[in-house]
C-alpha positions in Angstrom: -50.8 -44.8 -49.3 -52.5 -41.7 -48.1 -52.2 -38.4 -49.9 -49.3 -36.2 -48.8 -51.5 -33.2 -48.3 -54.5 -32.6 -45.9 -58.0 -32.2 -47.3 -58.2 -28.6 -46.3 -55.6 -25.8 -46.4 -55.2 -22.0 -46.0 -56.8 -19.9 -48.8 -53.5 -18.1 -49.2 -52.3 -20.4 -52.0 -55.6 -19.8 -53.9 -55.0 -16.1 -53.6 -51.5 -16.4 -54.9 -52.5 -18.6 -57.9 -55.4 -16.4 -58.8 -53.2 -13.3 -58.8 -50.8 -15.2 -61.1 -53.8 -15.8 -63.5 -54.8 -12.2 -63.3 -51.3 -11.0 -64.1 -51.3 -13.2 -67.1 -54.5 -11.8 -68.5 -57.2 -14.2 -67.1 -60.4 -13.2 -65.3 -61.2 -14.1 -61.7 -64.1 -16.2 -63.0 -61.9 -18.1 -65.3 -59.4 -18.8 -62.6 -62.1 -20.0 -60.1 -64.2 -22.0 -62.5 -65.6 -25.1 -60.9 -63.5 -24.6 -57.7 -66.5 -23.9 -55.6 -64.8 -20.6 -54.4 -66.6 -17.3 -54.7 -64.5 -14.2 -55.6 -65.4 -12.5 -52.3 -63.6 -15.3 -50.5 -60.3 -14.1 -51.9 -60.3 -11.2 -49.5 -60.3 -13.5 -46.5 -57.2 -13.4 -44.3 -57.8 -16.6 -42.4 -60.1 -18.7 -44.6 -59.6 -22.4 -45.5 -60.5 -24.2 -48.7 -60.6 -27.8 -49.9 -57.3 -29.0 -51.4 -59.3 -30.2 -54.4 -60.3 -26.6 -55.1 -56.7 -25.6 -55.5 -56.1 -28.6 -57.8 -59.0 -27.4 -59.9 -57.6 -23.8 -60.0 -54.2 -25.2 -61.2 -56.0 -27.2 -63.9 -57.8 -24.0 -65.0 -54.5 -22.1 -65.3 -52.9 -24.9 -67.3 -55.9 -25.1 -69.6 -56.1 -21.4 -70.2 -52.3 -20.8 -70.6 -51.1 -23.9 -72.5 -48.1 -22.1 -74.1 -46.6 -20.9 -70.9 -44.0 -23.7 -70.3 -42.7 -22.2 -67.1 -46.1 -21.5 -65.5 -45.2 -23.5 -62.4 -42.0 -21.6 -62.0 -43.8 -18.3 -62.2 -46.1 -19.6 -59.5 -43.3 -20.8 -57.3 -41.6 -17.4 -57.1 -44.7 -16.0 -55.3 -44.5 -18.4 -52.3 -42.4 -16.4 -49.7 -41.7 -17.7 -46.2 -44.2 -15.3 -44.7 -46.9 -16.7 -47.0 -47.1 -19.8 -44.8 -48.3 -18.3 -41.5 -47.1 -20.0 -38.3 -45.2 -22.6 -40.3 -43.2 -19.9 -42.0 -42.4 -18.0 -38.8 -41.4 -21.2 -37.0 -38.7 -22.1 -39.5 -37.7 -18.5 -39.9 -37.0 -18.4 -36.1 -35.0 -21.7 -36.1 -31.4 -21.8 -35.0 -29.9 -23.6 -38.0 -30.9 -24.7 -41.5 -31.0 -28.3 -40.2 -33.5 -27.4 -37.4 -35.6 -25.4 -39.9 -35.7 -28.3 -42.3 -36.6 -30.8 -39.6 -39.3 -28.6 -38.3 -40.6 -27.7 -41.7 -40.9 -31.3 -42.8 -42.5 -32.4 -39.5 -45.3 -30.0 -40.3 -45.3 -30.5 -44.0 -49.1 -30.7 -44.0 -49.3 -27.0 -43.3 -47.5 -26.0 -46.5 -49.1 -25.7 -49.9 -47.0 -28.5 -51.4 -48.7 -31.4 -53.2 -45.4 -33.3 -53.5 -44.2 -35.5 -50.6 -41.0 -33.7 -49.6 -38.0 -35.2 -47.8 -34.4 -34.4 -47.0 -31.5 -36.8 -47.5 -27.8 -36.5 -47.0 -25.2 -38.4 -49.0 -21.6 -37.6 -48.0 -21.1 -33.9 -48.8 -24.4 -33.4 -50.7 -27.8 -32.8 -49.1 -30.9 -33.2 -51.3 -34.4 -32.0 -51.1 -36.5 -34.7 -52.7 -40.0 -34.2 -54.2 -42.0 -37.4 -54.6 -44.6 -36.7 -57.3 -46.2 -40.2 -57.2 -49.6 -38.9 -55.8 -49.9 -36.0 -58.3 -52.6 -36.0 -61.1 -50.6 -36.6 -64.3 -52.1 -33.6 -66.1 -50.9 -31.2 -63.3 -47.5 -32.9 -62.7 -45.1 -30.4 -64.4 -46.8 -27.3 -62.9 -46.9 -28.7 -59.4 -43.4 -30.0 -59.3 -42.0 -26.7 -60.7 -44.0 -24.7 -58.2 -43.2 -26.8 -55.2 -39.5 -27.0 -56.0 -39.0 -23.3 -56.7 -41.2 -22.4 -53.8 -39.0 -24.4 -51.5 -35.9 -22.8 -52.9 -37.4 -19.3 -52.4 -38.1 -20.2 -48.7 -34.5 -21.6 -48.1 -33.0 -18.5 -49.7 -35.1 -16.2 -47.5 -34.1 -18.2 -44.4 -30.4 -17.8 -45.2 -30.8 -14.2 -46.1 -28.6 -14.9 -49.2 -28.7 -16.8 -52.4 -28.4 -20.6 -52.1 -26.1 -22.1 -54.7 -27.4 -25.4 -55.8 -25.0 -28.2 -56.9 -27.5 -29.9 -59.2 -31.2 -30.1 -60.1 -33.1 -33.1 -61.4 -36.6 -33.1 -62.9 -38.7 -36.0 -64.1 -40.4 -33.9 -66.7 -39.4 -33.7 -70.3 -37.1 -30.9 -71.4 -38.9 -27.8 -72.6 -38.0 -26.0 -75.8 -36.8 -23.0 -73.9 -34.4 -23.8 -71.0 -33.7 -20.2 -70.0 -36.5 -19.8 -67.4 -35.3 -23.0 -65.6 -31.6 -21.8 -65.6 -32.7 -18.4 -64.3 -34.8 -20.1 -61.5 -32.4 -22.7 -60.3 -29.0 -21.3 -61.4 -28.4 -24.5 -63.3 -29.5 -26.3 -66.3 -31.6 -29.1 -64.7 -31.2 -32.7 -65.8 -34.6 -33.5 -67.4 -36.2 -36.9 -67.8 -34.4 -37.8 -64.5 -35.6 -40.7 -62.3 -36.6 -38.3 -59.5 -37.2 -34.6 -58.7 -34.5 -33.2 -56.4 -32.3 -30.2 -55.6 -28.8 -30.8 -54.3 -26.7 -28.4 -52.2 -23.7 -28.6 -49.9 -24.5 -30.6 -46.8 -22.3 -28.3 -44.7 -25.0 -25.6 -45.1 -27.3 -27.6 -42.8 -25.4 -26.4 -39.8 -25.3 -22.7 -40.8 -26.8 -20.5 -38.2 -29.9 -18.5 -39.2 -29.9 -14.7 -38.8 -33.4 -14.5 -37.2 -33.0 -17.3 -34.6 -35.4 -16.9 -31.7 -35.9 -19.9 -29.5 -39.0 -18.5 -27.7 -40.7 -17.6 -30.9 -40.0 -20.9 -32.6 -41.5 -22.7 -29.6 -44.6 -20.6 -29.7 -45.0 -21.0 -33.4 -44.5 -24.8 -33.2 -47.3 -25.1 -30.7 -49.5 -23.2 -33.1 -48.4 -25.6 -35.9 -49.4 -28.5 -33.8 -52.8 -27.1 -33.1 -53.3 -26.3 -36.8 -52.2 -29.7 -37.9 -54.5 -31.4 -35.4 -57.4 -29.4 -36.7 -56.7 -30.4 -40.3 -56.4 -34.1 -39.3 -59.7 -33.8 -37.4 -61.5 -33.1 -40.7 -59.7 -35.7 -42.9 -61.2 -38.8 -44.5 -64.3 -40.6 -43.5 -63.5 -40.1 -39.8 -63.6 -36.4 -40.4 -67.1 -36.6 -42.1 -68.3 -38.7 -39.1 -67.0 -36.1 -36.6 -68.8 -33.3 -38.5 -72.1 -35.2 -38.5 -71.8 -35.9 -34.8 -71.1 -32.2 -34.1 -74.3 -31.3 -35.9 -76.5 -32.7 -33.1 -74.4 -33.1 -30.0 -77.3 -33.3 -27.6 -78.6 -36.4 -29.4 -75.2 -38.1 -30.0 -76.3 -40.0 -33.1 -75.7 -43.8 -33.1 -73.7 -45.6 -35.8 -76.8 -46.7 -37.7 -78.0 -43.1 -38.1 -74.6 -41.8 -39.2 -74.2 -44.6 -41.6 -77.5 -43.9 -43.2 -76.6 -40.2 -43.6 -73.4 -41.3 -45.4 -75.4 -43.8 -47.5 -73.4 -46.7 -46.1 -74.3 -49.8 -44.1 -73.2 -49.8 -40.5 -71.0 -52.7 -41.3 -69.2 -50.8 -44.1 -68.8 -47.8 -41.9 -67.3 -49.8 -39.2 -64.8 -51.5 -41.6 -63.8 -48.3 -43.3 -63.2 -46.6 -40.0 -61.0 -49.5 -38.9 -59.0 -49.0 -42.1 -58.4 -45.4 -41.0 -57.2 -46.6 -37.6 -60.2 -45.6 -35.6 -63.7 -46.6 -34.5 -67.1 -45.0 -34.2 -67.0 -45.1 -30.4 -63.6 -43.4 -30.5 -65.0 -40.7 -32.7 -68.0 -40.2 -30.4 -65.6 -39.8 -27.5 -63.4 -37.3 -29.4 -66.4 -35.2 -30.2 -67.8 -35.3 -26.7 -64.5 -34.3 -25.3 -64.0 -31.4 -27.7 -67.5 -30.1 -27.0 -67.1 -30.6 -23.2 -63.9 -28.5 -23.2 -65.6 -25.8 -25.2 -68.7 -25.6 -23.1 -66.8 -25.7 -19.8 -64.4 -22.9 -21.0 -67.2 -20.7 -22.2 -69.1 -20.8 -18.9 -72.8 -20.1 -18.4 -73.9 -23.7 -18.2 -74.1 -26.0 -15.1 -72.3 -29.3 -15.2 -75.8 -31.0 -15.3 -76.7 -29.0 -18.4 -73.4 -29.8 -20.1 -73.8 -33.5 -19.4 -77.3 -33.4 -20.9 -76.1 -31.6 -24.0 -73.4 -34.3 -24.5 -76.0 -37.0 -24.2 -75.1 -38.4 -20.8 -78.1 -39.5 -18.8 -76.3 -39.1 -15.5 -73.9 -36.4 -14.4 -71.7 -39.1 -12.8 -71.2 -40.7 -16.2 -70.0 -37.4 -17.6 -67.6 -36.8 -14.6 -66.2 -40.3 -15.0 -65.6 -39.8 -18.8 -64.1 -36.4 -18.3 -61.6 -37.7 -15.7 -60.6 -40.4 -18.2 -60.0 -37.7 -20.9 -58.3 -35.0 -18.9 -57.2 -36.6 -15.6 -59.3 -34.1 -13.7 -62.9 -33.4 -12.9 -65.0 -31.1 -15.2 -65.6 -28.8 -12.2 -62.0 -28.3 -11.5 -61.2 -27.9 -15.3 -63.9 -25.2 -15.6 -62.6 -23.3 -12.6 -59.0 -23.3 -14.0 -60.2 -22.2 -17.4 -62.4 -19.3 -16.2 -60.1 -17.8 -13.5 
């Protein structure tokens, strides 16, 4: 089963977690140790980082603050709906809680959650479920606490009022001090439970939201689609192959060359790409299409020059391929994009 999070994510979560560490007396260097992130990156508004860097930061916080039993809860309080960019504004503009939940889960990969989150309804109780099966064991309690309380903060901000939970279940062992958990969830959670979940009245799903805006939610959802596609472009072995192909688009490296760069045999590369549901030829096509659209939109190059840069020996071959991709000729596409 694939991991429930993309390989890369917004740097915002790194910023929030680093601020938590600073507030609890840690230095920036201690927070960022072995994450591969430089302190100057923390001022970036639109930066992206590897998900594994965030996992390392969480490990650093846990190691440095072993006596803080509610460390994950303290982190979760910092994740407001506006922390999530287009995803947050999309659900904030939804018509009802149900629409917000469906949209939010559809673009789950744009959140900072490491749990696999789902919504279920059983008679009069709706449950947000947090599947922790993919989590590193040492980080389990922190991440579950953070993701669950972070989700609760978002729902409360959507409603514009406090959400009264019916019950809370956590798979972790009960801590010595229950008061932070009672304060966070409004209930004493059931610890050592078979799953992680928060239950609330199912009738709330049809509650209208105060900031509903159909036009804005549509625009934000389009942005979510583009962001998710960009994240998926970079995932797995296929993502590494795409990046290598982008490094020398004019040459369009063959499978043997790319396999050598990855220290794999071409046979192994072919097999592993099939396991990811793709092929080397498909990836070559995707990269050529992306570059073609970019070069045509930017202007300044003739069709012959673009065809050459994409590794086509004949302009006619490029035109044929582009019509297959976009259903129109590259010349017409370029005119529409530049007028």
